[in-house]
N, C-alpha and C positions, 0 to 999 in steps of 0.2 A: 808894563808887566807886573810889576809891584809898587807900593805906595806907602808914604810914610803916614802912619795913623797919629791921631792927635795926642796921643802920650809919648811921641817920638818912636816907635817901634815900627819896624816894616813889616807889612800884612803882603801876604802872597795873593796874587791875584786867583780868581776861581779856576781859570782856565789853566793855570801852571800845574793844577792838581790832576790834571787829564793824563798828562805827559806819564808821570809814573805808574798811572792805572793801565795806559794802552800798553807799557813796557810790561807789566806784571803779565797782562793777558796775552802778549805774544810767546812769553817764557811758557808759560800754562800750556797754550797749545802746542809749542813746539815739543815739550816733554811728552805730551798727550799722544801726537802723531808718532813720535819715534818710539813710543814704549809697545811692547809685545802683546799687551791687553788689547790697546786699540787696536792693532793690527787684525787680532782676531775678531773685533767687534765688525770690523770693516768687512772681512770676509763673509760674516754671518748676514750684513747687509747687502753685499754686492755679489751676486752668483756669476763667477765666471762660466762661459761656454767651455764644454770638454772637447778637445779636437777629437774627430773620429776619422777612421781609415777605412774606407772599403775595402774587404778584401776579394779579390777576383780568383781566388784559388781555395782549395780546402783538401785536406787528407781524406783519401778513400782506402778502406781496406779491403783490397781484392784479392780474393785467395789465389795461389799459384796454381796453374794447371796442372794436372798429373797425367802422365803416359804409362800405359800399362804393356809392356812389350808381348807379343803373342810368339809363344815357342813353336818352332819351326823344327817336326820331329822327321828325321832320316830315318828309313828303314836301313837295320843293320846288313839287310841283304841287298840294298841295292848299290849298285857302283857307280862312281861319276866318273864319266870318260875324261880322260886328260886331254888337253888342246895343243896341238901339236902343228907346227907353223909348215905351210908346202914350201918344199925345197925350191931354191932358185933354177936348178937345171935339172932335167929330168931325162932318164935313157929309157929310148923307146923303141920297140920292135915292130917291124911292118909286116903285115900278114899280106902274102901274097895270092894271087885269084885263085891258084890251085892247089895251095897248101893246104888245104883244109877239106877231108871227102866229107859228100852231101849226101844223104839217103832220105826216102819216104816223103813227107810233106815239105821238108825244106827244099827238096830237090825241084820240086812244082813250084815253088816261089821262086828259084834260081830263073826258071825259063819261062817265066809268067810275063806275059806281055805287058806293055805300059797300059794303064788305066787308060781308057777312053775320056776326054774331057770336052766339052763343049764350052767352057765359060771364058772369061776374058783376062783371068790373072795370069800372071808370067813372074817367073824368078830367074835374075841372071846374077852369077858369079862370075868375077873377075880375079883369077888367080894372081895375074902379075900386079894387079892393083889392091889384094886383098881386100876385095869389097864386095858387097851385096846390094843390087838394084832390084827393087820391087816395083811391078808395076799393074796395074789395074786398067787394061784397055790399052790406049797410048799414054796414060798419066802415069808418071813417077810419083808413088807415093810413100816409098822409104827408100832411104840409104843409108847402110850401116857398114860399118868397119868388121870385118871378120877374119878368119883363122881357117885357113886348108892345112893339107897334109904334108910333114917334112918329106925330103926327097920325092917331091912330085908324089905323092901318095894320093892325091886325090884324083879322080878319073876325070879328063873332059868328055865332053859329049851333051847331048840333050836326054833329059831324063824325065821323070814325073815323079809326084809325091804318091808313094804306093802304100804307107803306112803311117799311123799317128799314135803315138804313146804317150801318156802324160809325164811319165818318168821311166826310160827303159834302163836296164841293166846290162852292163856289159862284163860278163862271167870272166872273158881274156884277162881284162886288166881290173878287175874289181872294182868298178867306178859305175855311178849312176847319172844317165845323162837325160836332164829334164828337158821336155817341151821336144820330143824326138819326131822328127819326120824323116821315114826312112826313104831312100831315092835309089838306089841301086845296089845290087849284090857282088861282093867279090869275095869269092869262093862260098864258102858257108857263113859268112859274115855280111850283114845288112849295111853298108854306109848311109849316112845321113846328117841331116842339119839340127843343130842341138845347141843347148844353152852351156855354159862352162861347167864341166863334170864336178861332182862330188866325190870325193875320196870316200874312203870307208870311215875313217875317223873324223868325218864332217869338214874338213878342209876343202877351198876350191880349187880346183885344179886348172892351172894357165891363167890364174887372175893377173891381170896387168902385161899378158902377152900378146892379147890381140892386136891383130896388125901385122901378124908375121906367121910364117907355117911353123905349127905346133902340134899339129892333132895326128891321130894314126891314119888317117884317110878323110876324116869326116870334116864338114863344114862348121865352124862353131860361132857361136854369136855370143853377145853378153846376155845376161839372164832375162832382163826386162826385154831386149828386142826379140829374144828367142820366143819368149811368152806371146807377144804380138803377132810374130810371123805362125806360132801355131795355132793361134785362135783364127787367124784371117785365111789360112791355107786350106785347100779342100783335096781331097783324095784324086789325083790326076790332074794336079796343078802344074803346069809344065816348069821344069827347073835346066836351065843351061848353064853349063859349066865351062869357061873359056879362058886361054891366055890372054 
């Protein structure tokens, strides 16, 4: 690595000069890389990709719907009827056959004969069962629970439909009797088959009591059943009431 010169001095080999040169270059590169100036130069030369994120939602400005209430005007002279509940027990009075005098056209109706009928329709009411059976020919087409008169007020026998009134009014008791089918006269009053009566206050009389004697003598059906029977029955259709 070294040699002795002719004058007696040591002379370094040329390769030994490379060692301090490389060391100097190394320190220079180290300080250059770690300095802030070099970092900015590297950032300018190397462009790193910017991370992106795809938005799957976005804000939307949706106006809130508005509602304008329509005023309801009730005239001051209009009275709103109060709803009253039908009492659970009702006091009833039975009108006997001869208690009411009859005159004029009503007298003729009382003694009128049963309308002639040549059809195949037939209504059977069984008081002991509180049930109605409706036949067309020999076929039973309807079977319904019914209610007859209290204290045996419904007369037994063979009668016929002699009148049809969509909504009959009973002035004696101040009730309406929808789907009225008159079948026989009791004094000056006609007994018949009808739907649950409606009181003057709009309440339904005897609702929930079908299947037990409750009426003043008529045969009472549910509203739907009475309408079906009213549409089906004809003037003269036989009605048999039995025990």
